[in-house]
TORSERO-201242 format. One record per residue (C-alpha): residue number from 1; residue in one letter; y negated, z negated, x. Coordinates in nm, 2 decimals. Each point is the difference from the previous one (the first is absolute). Example, Ala and Ser with C-alpha at 12.3 -4.5 7.8 and 13.67 -1.06 7.14 Angstrom:
2
NODE   k r     yy     zz     xx
NODE   1 A   0.45  -0.78   1.23
NODE   2 S  -0.34   0.07   0.14
# end
This chain:
302
NODE   k r     yy     zz     xx
NODE   1 X  -0.71   1.88 -10.29
NODE   2 X   0.11  -0.09   0.35
NODE   3 X   0.24  -0.31   0.02
NODE   4 X  -0.24  -0.31   0.02
NODE   5 X   0.02  -0.27   0.26
NODE   6 X  -0.19  -0.33   0.02
NODE   7 X  -0.16  -0.14   0.31
NODE   8 X  -0.13  -0.36   0.05
NODE   9 X  -0.22  -0.09   0.29
NODE  10 X   0.03  -0.38   0.00
NODE  11 X  -0.29  -0.14   0.20
NODE  12 X  -0.09  -0.34   0.07
NODE  13 X  -0.34   0.06  -0.18
NODE  14 X   0.09   0.27  -0.26
NODE  15 X   0.28   0.20  -0.15
NODE  16 X  -0.02   0.38  -0.04
NODE  17 X   0.24   0.15  -0.25
NODE  18 X   0.05   0.37  -0.03
NODE  19 X   0.22   0.23  -0.21
NODE  20 X   0.04   0.36   0.12
NODE  21 X   0.20   0.24   0.22
NODE  22 X  -0.23   0.05   0.29
NODE  23 X  -0.37   0.00   0.11
NODE  24 X  -0.09   0.29  -0.23
NODE  25 X   0.20  -0.12  -0.30
NODE  26 X  -0.12  -0.35  -0.08
NODE  27 X   0.06  -0.08  -0.37
NODE  28 X  -0.14  -0.35   0.00
NODE  29 X  -0.15  -0.26   0.25
NODE  30 X  -0.12  -0.35  -0.03
NODE  31 X  -0.10  -0.30   0.23
NODE  32 X  -0.05  -0.37  -0.06
NODE  33 X  -0.05  -0.31   0.20
NODE  34 X   0.31  -0.17   0.16
NODE  35 X   0.00  -0.34  -0.18
NODE  36 X   0.30  -0.22  -0.08
NODE  37 X   0.34   0.19   0.05
NODE  38 X   0.10  -0.04  -0.38
NODE  39 X  -0.34   0.15  -0.12
NODE  40 X  -0.02   0.28   0.26
NODE  41 X   0.37   0.12  -0.02
NODE  42 X  -0.03  -0.01  -0.38
NODE  43 X  -0.31   0.21   0.01
NODE  44 X   0.19   0.25   0.22
NODE  45 X   0.30   0.02  -0.22
NODE  46 X  -0.22   0.05  -0.31
NODE  47 X  -0.17   0.29   0.16
NODE  48 X   0.32   0.19   0.06
NODE  49 X   0.19  -0.11  -0.32
NODE  50 X  -0.10   0.29  -0.22
NODE  51 X   0.14   0.25   0.25
NODE  52 X   0.31  -0.21   0.05
NODE  53 X   0.06  -0.03  -0.37
NODE  54 X  -0.03   0.37  -0.05
NODE  55 X   0.25   0.06   0.28
NODE  56 X  -0.27   0.20   0.19
NODE  57 X   0.00  -0.23   0.31
NODE  58 X   0.27   0.08   0.25
NODE  59 X  -0.06  -0.28   0.25
NODE  60 X  -0.28  -0.22   0.14
NODE  61 X  -0.10  -0.06   0.37
NODE  62 X  -0.16  -0.32   0.11
NODE  63 X  -0.23  -0.01   0.30
NODE  64 X  -0.03  -0.38   0.06
NODE  65 X  -0.20  -0.24   0.21
NODE  66 X   0.22  -0.22   0.19
NODE  67 X   0.20  -0.14   0.18
NODE  68 X   0.27   0.14  -0.22
NODE  69 X   0.38   0.01   0.01
NODE  70 X   0.13   0.36   0.04
NODE  71 X   0.36  -0.06   0.05
NODE  72 X   0.20   0.13  -0.29
NODE  73 X   0.28  -0.24   0.08
NODE  74 X  -0.22  -0.31  -0.01
NODE  75 X  -0.01  -0.23  -0.31
NODE  76 X  -0.38   0.03   0.03
NODE  77 X  -0.02   0.37   0.03
NODE  78 X  -0.33   0.12  -0.15
NODE  79 X  -0.16  -0.35   0.03
NODE  80 X  -0.34  -0.07   0.14
NODE  81 X   0.10  -0.27   0.24
NODE  82 X  -0.22  -0.22   0.22
NODE  83 X  -0.34   0.12  -0.10
NODE  84 X  -0.29  -0.26   0.01
NODE  85 X  -0.14   0.15  -0.32
NODE  86 X   0.02  -0.28  -0.26
NODE  87 X   0.28   0.02  -0.25
NODE  88 X   0.14   0.33   0.14
NODE  89 X   0.25  -0.15   0.26
NODE  90 X   0.36   0.08  -0.09
NODE  91 X  -0.09   0.22  -0.30
NODE  92 X   0.26   0.26  -0.11
NODE  93 X  -0.24   0.28  -0.05
NODE  94 X   0.25   0.28   0.01
NODE  95 X   0.24  -0.18  -0.23
NODE  96 X  -0.27  -0.09  -0.26
NODE  97 X  -0.12   0.37  -0.03
NODE  98 X   0.35   0.13  -0.02
NODE  99 X   0.11  -0.24  -0.26
NODE 100 X  -0.32   0.07  -0.20
NODE 101 X   0.03   0.38   0.01
NODE 102 X   0.36   0.06   0.03
NODE 103 X  -0.04   0.28   0.25
NODE 104 X   0.09   0.02   0.37
NODE 105 X  -0.26  -0.17   0.22
NODE 106 X  -0.06   0.09   0.37
NODE 107 X  -0.16  -0.27   0.22
NODE 108 X  -0.17   0.00   0.32
NODE 109 X  -0.30  -0.13   0.19
NODE 110 X  -0.36   0.14  -0.08
NODE 111 X  -0.03   0.15   0.35
NODE 112 X   0.35   0.16   0.00
NODE 113 X  -0.09   0.16  -0.34
NODE 114 X  -0.33   0.11   0.14
NODE 115 X   0.16   0.17   0.31
NODE 116 X   0.27   0.16  -0.24
NODE 117 X  -0.27   0.13  -0.23
NODE 118 X  -0.21   0.15   0.28
NODE 119 X   0.31   0.17   0.14
NODE 120 X   0.15   0.12  -0.34
NODE 121 X  -0.30   0.13  -0.18
NODE 122 X  -0.20   0.15   0.29
NODE 123 X   0.17   0.33   0.11
NODE 124 X  -0.14  -0.01   0.35
NODE 125 X   0.15  -0.34   0.06
NODE 126 X   0.35   0.08  -0.11
NODE 127 X   0.13   0.14   0.34
NODE 128 X  -0.16  -0.31   0.19
NODE 129 X   0.28  -0.27   0.05
NODE 130 X  -0.04  -0.28   0.12
NODE 131 X  -0.32  -0.05  -0.21
NODE 132 X  -0.21  -0.30  -0.02
NODE 133 X  -0.25  -0.17  -0.23
NODE 134 X  -0.21  -0.30   0.09
NODE 135 X  -0.23  -0.17  -0.24
NODE 136 X  -0.29  -0.23   0.11
NODE 137 X  -0.17  -0.20  -0.28
NODE 138 X   0.06  -0.34  -0.13
NODE 139 X   0.32   0.00   0.20
NODE 140 X   0.16   0.25   0.25
NODE 141 X   0.32   0.18  -0.09
NODE 142 X   0.19   0.27   0.18
NODE 143 X   0.25   0.23  -0.18
NODE 144 X   0.24   0.23   0.21
NODE 145 X   0.19   0.30  -0.13
NODE 146 X   0.28   0.08   0.23
NODE 147 X   0.27   0.26  -0.08
NODE 148 X  -0.15   0.07  -0.34
NODE 149 X   0.01  -0.36  -0.13
NODE 150 X  -0.22  -0.31   0.04
NODE 151 X   0.12  -0.22   0.29
NODE 152 X   0.18  -0.32  -0.10
NODE 153 X   0.17  -0.26   0.24
NODE 154 X   0.04  -0.37  -0.02
NODE 155 X  -0.27   0.02  -0.25
NODE 156 X  -0.28   0.25   0.02
NODE 157 X  -0.24   0.08   0.27
NODE 158 X  -0.27  -0.27   0.06
NODE 159 X  -0.20   0.18   0.26
NODE 160 X  -0.32  -0.15  -0.14
NODE 161 X   0.10  -0.32   0.18
NODE 162 X   0.05   0.16   0.35
NODE 163 X  -0.15  -0.18   0.30
NODE 164 X  -0.27   0.20   0.15
NODE 165 X  -0.23  -0.08   0.31
NODE 166 X  -0.28  -0.23  -0.11
NODE 167 X  -0.29  -0.03   0.25
NODE 168 X  -0.14  -0.34  -0.09
NODE 169 X  -0.31   0.06   0.20
NODE 170 X  -0.09   0.32  -0.20
NODE 171 X   0.13  -0.16  -0.32
NODE 172 X   0.03  -0.38  -0.01
NODE 173 X   0.10   0.02  -0.38
NODE 174 X   0.33  -0.18  -0.03
NODE 175 X   0.14   0.22  -0.28
NODE 176 X   0.08  -0.07  -0.37
NODE 177 X   0.39   0.05  -0.02
NODE 178 X   0.15  -0.33  -0.12
NODE 179 X   0.32   0.07   0.18
NODE 180 X  -0.13   0.15   0.34
NODE 181 X  -0.37  -0.05   0.01
NODE 182 X  -0.10   0.30   0.22
NODE 183 X   0.26   0.26  -0.07
NODE 184 X  -0.12   0.34  -0.11
NODE 185 X  -0.04  -0.11  -0.36
NODE 186 X  -0.17  -0.31   0.11
NODE 187 X  -0.26   0.19   0.19
NODE 188 X  -0.10   0.31  -0.19
NODE 189 X   0.06  -0.02  -0.37
NODE 190 X  -0.29  -0.01  -0.25
NODE 191 X   0.01  -0.38  -0.03
NODE 192 X   0.00  -0.02   0.39
NODE 193 X  -0.31   0.22   0.03
NODE 194 X  -0.17  -0.20  -0.27
NODE 195 X   0.07  -0.33   0.16
NODE 196 X  -0.09   0.11   0.35
NODE 197 X  -0.33   0.18  -0.09
NODE 198 X  -0.11  -0.20  -0.31
NODE 199 X   0.00   0.30  -0.23
NODE 200 X   0.25   0.23  -0.16
NODE 201 X   0.12   0.32   0.18
NODE 202 X  -0.15   0.23  -0.26
NODE 203 X  -0.36  -0.15   0.06
NODE 204 X   0.01   0.06   0.38
NODE 205 X  -0.19   0.32   0.12
NODE 206 X   0.18   0.26   0.21
NODE 207 X  -0.18  -0.11   0.32
NODE 208 X   0.10  -0.37  -0.03
NODE 209 X   0.21  -0.12   0.29
NODE 210 X   0.26  -0.11  -0.24
NODE 211 X   0.13   0.37  -0.03
NODE 212 X   0.05   0.04   0.39
NODE 213 X   0.20  -0.32   0.00
NODE 214 X   0.20   0.09  -0.31
NODE 215 X   0.08   0.35   0.14
NODE 216 X   0.13  -0.17   0.32
NODE 217 X   0.25  -0.21  -0.19
NODE 218 X   0.11   0.28  -0.23
NODE 219 X   0.03   0.25   0.30
NODE 220 X   0.20  -0.26   0.18
NODE 221 X   0.25  -0.04  -0.30
NODE 222 X   0.01   0.39  -0.04
NODE 223 X   0.07   0.04   0.38
NODE 224 X   0.29  -0.25  -0.02
NODE 225 X   0.14   0.18  -0.30
NODE 226 X  -0.03   0.33   0.17
NODE 227 X   0.19  -0.13   0.29
NODE 228 X   0.28  -0.17  -0.20
NODE 229 X   0.05   0.24  -0.31
NODE 230 X  -0.14   0.33   0.13
NODE 231 X  -0.13   0.10  -0.34
NODE 232 X  -0.10   0.36  -0.05
NODE 233 X  -0.30  -0.10  -0.20
NODE 234 X  -0.18  -0.33  -0.09
NODE 235 X  -0.17  -0.06  -0.33
NODE 236 X  -0.28  -0.26   0.02
NODE 237 X  -0.08  -0.15  -0.34
NODE 238 X  -0.13  -0.31  -0.17
NODE 239 X  -0.35  -0.10  -0.08
NODE 240 X  -0.09  -0.08   0.36
NODE 241 X   0.22   0.28   0.14
NODE 242 X  -0.16   0.28  -0.19
NODE 243 X  -0.35  -0.08   0.13
NODE 244 X  -0.10   0.34   0.14
NODE 245 X  -0.17  -0.14   0.32
NODE 246 X   0.31  -0.21   0.08
NODE 247 X   0.25   0.28  -0.01
NODE 248 X  -0.23   0.20   0.23
NODE 249 X  -0.02  -0.30   0.25
NODE 250 X   0.38  -0.05  -0.01
NODE 251 X   0.06   0.37   0.06
NODE 252 X  -0.21  -0.02   0.32
NODE 253 X   0.15  -0.33   0.11
NODE 254 X   0.39   0.07  -0.04
NODE 255 X   0.01   0.28   0.25
NODE 256 X  -0.20  -0.22   0.25
NODE 257 X   0.25  -0.28  -0.04
NODE 258 X   0.31   0.24   0.03
NODE 259 X  -0.17   0.12   0.32
NODE 260 X   0.20   0.31   0.03
NODE 261 X   0.35  -0.17  -0.01
NODE 262 X   0.12   0.20  -0.30
NODE 263 X  -0.07   0.36   0.05
NODE 264 X  -0.07   0.19  -0.34
NODE 265 X  -0.28   0.19  -0.13
NODE 266 X   0.00  -0.21  -0.31
NODE 267 X  -0.12  -0.29   0.20
NODE 268 X  -0.28   0.19   0.17
NODE 269 X  -0.16   0.31  -0.15
NODE 270 X   0.17  -0.04  -0.33
NODE 271 X  -0.05  -0.38  -0.05
NODE 272 X  -0.21   0.07  -0.31
NODE 273 X   0.32   0.15  -0.16
NODE 274 X   0.22  -0.28   0.14
NODE 275 X  -0.19  -0.30  -0.14
NODE 276 X  -0.11   0.10  -0.35
NODE 277 X  -0.13  -0.17  -0.32
NODE 278 X   0.23   0.00  -0.30
NODE 279 X   0.01   0.33  -0.18
NODE 280 X   0.08  -0.17  -0.33
NODE 281 X  -0.29  -0.24   0.05
NODE 282 X   0.04  -0.33  -0.17
NODE 283 X   0.31   0.13  -0.20
NODE 284 X   0.24   0.02   0.29
NODE 285 X   0.20  -0.32  -0.12
NODE 286 X   0.03   0.08  -0.36
NODE 287 X   0.08   0.37   0.06
NODE 288 X   0.24  -0.10   0.27
NODE 289 X   0.17  -0.23  -0.25
NODE 290 X   0.05   0.30  -0.24
NODE 291 X   0.13   0.21   0.29
NODE 292 X   0.26  -0.27   0.08
NODE 293 X   0.10  -0.02  -0.36
NODE 294 X   0.05   0.38   0.00
NODE 295 X   0.20   0.01   0.31
NODE 296 X   0.20  -0.31  -0.01
NODE 297 X   0.07  -0.02  -0.38
NODE 298 X   0.37  -0.06  -0.01
NODE 299 X   0.02   0.22  -0.33
NODE 300 X  -0.11   0.30   0.22
NODE 301 X   0.26  -0.09   0.27
NODE 302 X   0.33  -0.01  -0.20
# end
């Protein structure tokens, strides 16, 4: 049997836990609601414990909702920090899992793991660096892979909160972000769509004006990210982001906004290969966590 690794996609709504060695070699998988940290983390540890006790589990990767502390020299490294989710602020997620399983635990954001997974497991993506993953759903996150590793800085990328043009005549909606009002996340997440239009995004038909407006905001964000990071491919994921009609509208609008400033066939006739849905579907995060555990496991780098 291949060496086994664990992956945890720690989401604000649910946890997904997986044991395996890659997309085609998944030994076990489970998912359960994100409730109180004590209960949820205990469930995750219980799931992995048999593999750890038999010494089959080499390492675990965690793809966490945030904000999180990614600085290994920080006393709160591996913590979920200032999240508004009740009870989860200042929770030592990495430390609890490592203490419970006694194996190395690699920790990053959910979108950084998603971008790493899409890059690591999909052969056609491997030569593409920088590489970008943007999720649009309950929130908006952007993961950036640069020089083969997820990008970290002062904290981690928070491009979901970028300021984008807001035409208040076309869209008088004030936004839902508790920090910034009408930042990107405030204007085009699932909750923003539901509050603006009075119904959930998944119930809106393809021809509804919501989608042209949503595509405008997403395209503005991707245009900014193309200018600033020059990614060689953009993966658009999340419950809202993977809506087929939305990605088609975004692909049409991004070249219009760029207006020929960046000359590349990827931004014109090959735009459908530049902005793509996730090849790993809804498993990008948890499979990315496993990939990080494989690559960054300190036992493999001695």
